[in-house]
N, C-alpha and C positions, 0 to 999 in steps of 0.2 A: 429289256425293259426295267426301269426303275421306278420305285415309288416316289411320290413328291415328299420333300424335305417339310419339316414342320413350318418352316418360314413360308414356303409356297402354299402351304395349306391354310395358313393364317392369312396370306395376301387374298387368296381365293375367297374365304369367308368375308374379309373386310370388303371386298369388291362386290359381292352379292348383297351385303347389308347396305351398302351405299346405293345400289342400284334399286332396291326395293324401297329405300326412303325416296329416292328422286322420282320414282314412278307414282308416288302419292302426291306429288306437287302440282299446281296449277301455275301456268305462267301466261302472260300476255306479251306479245312482241309484234313488231311490224315486219311483213314479208310481202313478196310478190305473190299473186294468185292470178292463176289462169282465168281468162274472161271467155266468154261464149264465142267471141270473134277471132280467138287465137292470141289476143294481145296479153299482156300481163299488167295488173294494177297493184300498187302497194295498198295492203289493207292491214288492219289490226286484227290479230289472231289470238284466239284463246286457245291453249292446249291444256288438256286435263289428262295427267297420266302420259304413258307413251305412244297411245294411238288414237286418241279423240282430240280433233282440232275443229274449230268452227269460227266463222266470221259473220257478223250481221244476222245472227241467228240459223246460219245455214251450216251444215256439216261440210267439212272438206276432206279430200283424199289426197294423198301423196302420189305423185306421179315420178316414179323413181328415174324413168328412162329421161325425162325431161328436167328432173331436180327442181320441180314446182309443185306447189299445192293447187288444187282445182276443186270447184265446188262439186260436191257429189250429186250425180244426175239423177 
């Protein structure tokens, strides 16, 4: 096992700082959202940070197995 180099540590630091800055951002985009009947509809999504997303005033959850957003039940 070897210790990381100064360059590797600097890269890690810069990457972490960039991730923290990105997590503070809010973005709006269009994506497919699963509907109650199983279909998908294109909706405007607002994402706040890395974990919160909503559309039409309703919270969304990410279904990783289907790679789609869905309204939180």
